[in-house]
C-alpha positions as CSV (number, residue, x, y, z in Angstrom):
1,X,0.2,-0.2,0.0
2,X,0.8,3.6,-0.5
3,X,1.0,5.8,2.7
4,X,1.3,9.9,2.9
5,X,2.5,11.9,5.7
6,X,3.7,15.4,6.3
7,X,6.5,17.0,7.1
8,X,9.0,14.9,9.4
9,X,12.0,17.4,10.1
10,X,14.7,14.7,10.9
11,X,12.2,13.6,14.1
12,X,12.6,9.8,14.4
13,X,9.6,9.8,16.5
14,X,7.7,10.2,13.5
15,X,8.3,6.8,12.6
16,X,7.3,5.3,16.2
17,X,5.3,2.1,16.3
18,X,2.2,4.0,17.2
19,X,2.1,6.2,14.2
20,X,3.7,4.0,11.4
21,X,3.7,0.4,13.0
22,X,1.5,-0.6,10.6
23,X,3.1,-0.4,7.3
24,X,4.7,-3.7,6.6
25,X,7.3,-4.8,3.9
26,X,6.1,-4.0,0.3
27,X,4.8,-0.7,1.6
28,X,5.8,2.6,0.3
29,X,5.4,5.9,2.8
30,X,5.7,9.4,0.7
31,X,6.9,12.3,2.9
32,X,5.5,15.6,1.6
33,X,8.6,17.5,2.1
34,X,11.1,18.6,4.5
35,X,12.4,15.4,5.6
36,X,15.1,16.7,7.4
37,X,17.6,13.7,7.7
38,X,19.9,14.9,5.4
39,X,21.3,17.8,7.4
40,X,24.7,18.2,9.0
41,X,25.8,14.2,9.0
42,X,25.9,14.4,13.0
43,X,26.1,11.5,14.7
44,X,22.6,11.8,15.5
45,X,21.8,12.0,12.3
46,X,23.9,9.0,11.0
47,X,22.3,7.0,14.2
48,X,18.6,8.0,12.7
49,X,19.2,7.1,8.8
50,X,20.7,3.9,10.0
51,X,17.7,3.1,11.8
52,X,15.4,4.0,9.2
53,X,17.3,2.1,6.8
54,X,15.8,-1.0,8.6
55,X,12.5,-0.3,8.1
56,X,10.8,-2.5,6.0
57,X,8.9,-0.2,4.1
58,X,10.2,2.3,1.4
59,X,10.8,6.0,2.4
60,X,10.3,8.6,-0.1
61,X,10.2,12.1,-0.1
62,X,10.1,15.2,-1.9
63,X,12.1,18.2,-1.1
64,X,10.6,21.0,1.1
65,X,11.7,24.4,1.9
66,X,14.4,23.3,4.6
67,X,16.5,20.6,3.6
68,X,20.5,21.0,3.0
69,X,20.0,20.8,-0.9
70,X,23.9,20.8,-1.3
71,X,23.8,17.5,0.8
72,X,21.1,15.8,-1.5
73,X,22.9,16.4,-4.9
74,X,25.7,14.6,-3.7
75,X,23.9,11.4,-3.5
76,X,23.7,9.4,-6.6
77,X,20.6,9.7,-8.9
78,X,19.1,5.9,-10.1
79,X,16.0,4.8,-11.7
80,X,13.2,4.2,-9.6
81,X,9.7,3.5,-10.7
82,X,9.6,4.8,-13.7
83,X,11.6,7.9,-12.9
84,X,14.4,8.6,-11.6
85,X,15.7,9.3,-7.7
86,X,18.5,10.4,-5.3
87,X,19.0,7.1,-3.4
88,X,19.7,8.0,0.5
89,X,19.9,4.2,1.1
90,X,18.4,0.9,0.2
91,X,14.8,2.0,1.6
92,X,15.2,5.8,1.3
93,X,14.8,7.7,-2.1
94,X,14.5,11.7,-2.8
95,X,12.0,12.0,-5.2
96,X,13.0,14.4,-8.1
97,X,11.5,17.5,-8.9
98,X,8.7,17.2,-11.8
99,X,9.0,13.9,-12.2
100,X,6.3,10.7,-12.9
101,X,6.4,7.6,-10.9
102,X,4.7,4.3,-11.4
103,X,4.0,3.1,-8.1
104,X,1.2,0.1,-7.6
105,X,-0.2,1.2,-11.0
106,X,-0.5,4.6,-9.8
107,X,0.6,7.6,-11.7
108,X,2.3,10.1,-9.6
109,X,3.9,13.7,-10.2
110,X,6.1,15.2,-7.5
111,X,7.3,18.5,-7.5
112,X,9.1,19.3,-3.9
113,X,10.7,22.7,-3.0
114,X,9.3,25.9,-1.7
115,X,10.3,28.9,0.0
116,X,11.0,29.5,3.5
117,X,9.1,32.8,5.0
118,X,12.5,34.6,5.9
119,X,13.9,33.9,2.2
120,X,13.7,36.6,-0.4
121,X,12.4,35.7,-3.9
122,X,14.4,38.0,-5.5
123,X,17.6,35.8,-5.2
124,X,17.8,32.6,-6.6
125,X,17.1,29.7,-4.2
126,X,18.0,26.3,-4.2
127,X,15.0,25.6,-2.2
128,X,13.0,26.5,-5.5
129,X,12.5,24.6,-8.8
130,X,14.5,25.7,-11.7
131,X,13.1,27.0,-15.1
132,X,14.5,23.8,-16.3
133,X,12.7,21.2,-13.6
134,X,9.8,23.2,-14.6
135,X,9.8,23.0,-17.9
136,X,10.3,19.1,-17.4
137,X,7.2,18.9,-15.1
138,X,5.2,20.4,-18.0
139,X,6.2,17.8,-20.4
140,X,5.6,14.8,-18.2
141,X,2.1,16.4,-17.6
142,X,1.5,16.8,-21.0
143,X,2.8,13.4,-21.9
144,X,0.3,12.1,-19.3
145,X,-2.2,14.4,-21.6
146,X,-2.5,16.1,-18.0
147,X,-4.0,13.2,-16.2
148,X,-2.6,12.2,-12.9
149,X,-3.5,9.9,-9.8
150,X,-1.5,11.5,-7.3
151,X,0.2,14.8,-7.3
152,X,3.0,15.0,-4.3
153,X,4.1,18.8,-3.5
154,X,5.7,20.5,-0.7
155,X,4.0,23.8,-1.5
156,X,0.3,24.5,-2.1
157,X,-0.9,26.0,-5.3
158,X,-1.4,29.5,-4.6
159,X,-5.0,30.0,-4.5
160,X,-5.3,26.7,-2.0
161,X,-2.7,28.8,0.1
162,X,-4.1,31.7,0.8
163,X,-7.7,29.9,1.3
164,X,-5.8,28.2,4.4
165,X,-4.1,31.1,5.4
166,X,-5.0,34.6,4.2
167,X,-1.6,36.4,5.1
168,X,0.3,33.6,3.6
169,X,3.3,34.6,1.2
170,X,2.9,33.7,-2.5
171,X,6.0,32.9,-4.7
172,X,6.3,31.6,-8.1
173,X,5.9,28.2,-7.1
174,X,2.6,28.5,-5.8
175,X,1.3,30.3,-8.8
176,X,3.2,27.6,-11.2
177,X,0.7,24.9,-9.0
178,X,-2.1,27.0,-9.3
179,X,-1.6,26.4,-13.0
180,X,-1.2,22.8,-12.6
181,X,-4.6,22.6,-10.4
182,X,-6.2,24.5,-13.2
183,X,-5.0,22.6,-16.4
184,X,-4.5,19.0,-15.1
185,X,-7.0,16.0,-13.9
186,X,-5.8,14.3,-10.3
187,X,-7.7,12.0,-8.0
188,X,-5.8,13.3,-5.1
189,X,-3.3,15.8,-4.3
190,X,-1.2,16.1,-1.0
191,X,0.9,19.2,0.2
192,X,2.9,19.6,3.5
193,X,4.6,22.9,4.3
194,X,1.5,24.4,5.8
195,X,1.8,22.1,8.8
196,X,-1.8,21.6,9.3
197,X,-4.1,18.7,8.5
198,X,-7.0,19.4,6.7
199,X,-9.0,18.6,3.6
200,X,-9.4,21.4,1.6
201,X,-11.6,19.2,-0.8
202,X,-11.9,15.5,-1.9
203,X,-9.0,16.1,-3.9
204,X,-6.9,18.5,-2.3
205,X,-5.1,17.5,1.4
206,X,-2.9,19.5,3.4
207,X,-1.0,16.8,5.2
208,X,1.1,17.3,8.6
209,X,1.1,14.7,11.1
210,X,-1.7,12.7,9.8
211,X,-1.3,9.2,7.7
212,X,-3.2,9.3,4.6
213,X,-3.6,5.7,3.1
214,X,-4.4,5.6,-0.7
215,X,-6.8,3.0,-1.4
216,X,-8.5,3.9,-4.5
């Protein structure tokens, strides 16, 4: 089965038996950004990654707005579920921006990245997708005839973000995602970053602590 949850921020307690103990071998957990376990290569971090690498299920994540992007780029890019991803461990992968994956017959589109509230959007930031990555995303969506099963992003579409938080800052990625929202068809769209568990609609779901099971 496929499961979706929100930002983990390097907190190993998120993977406790109470919250994720029901996941088993062959299952896939997708995290909507700010994975946080690739940060400073500290002893604590190495210990946590070792624990996660022993999990029986696969752990996949999109980039959030708070990641060590330079370190993530150091990991090897490998084929994964019909797309490419950066391999962290045998069962842990960072999903590429604008990529398509096919997991359990589901077409999954991923577009990680985001802008921290304190950041200056006028400066180039590795936390936001590049023009090339956005172009790649458009090509992949068009090749699917704009029909997707699941969309996984860290940021929310602009209009949805403002619906949840009227004072939220809007960046170019939010605007791009708004375009995707209005021009593609999808069954479920999960996004993190806002640290809330809230269903905006049957299709658009803001996720943080809850664990969502894909059952269609």
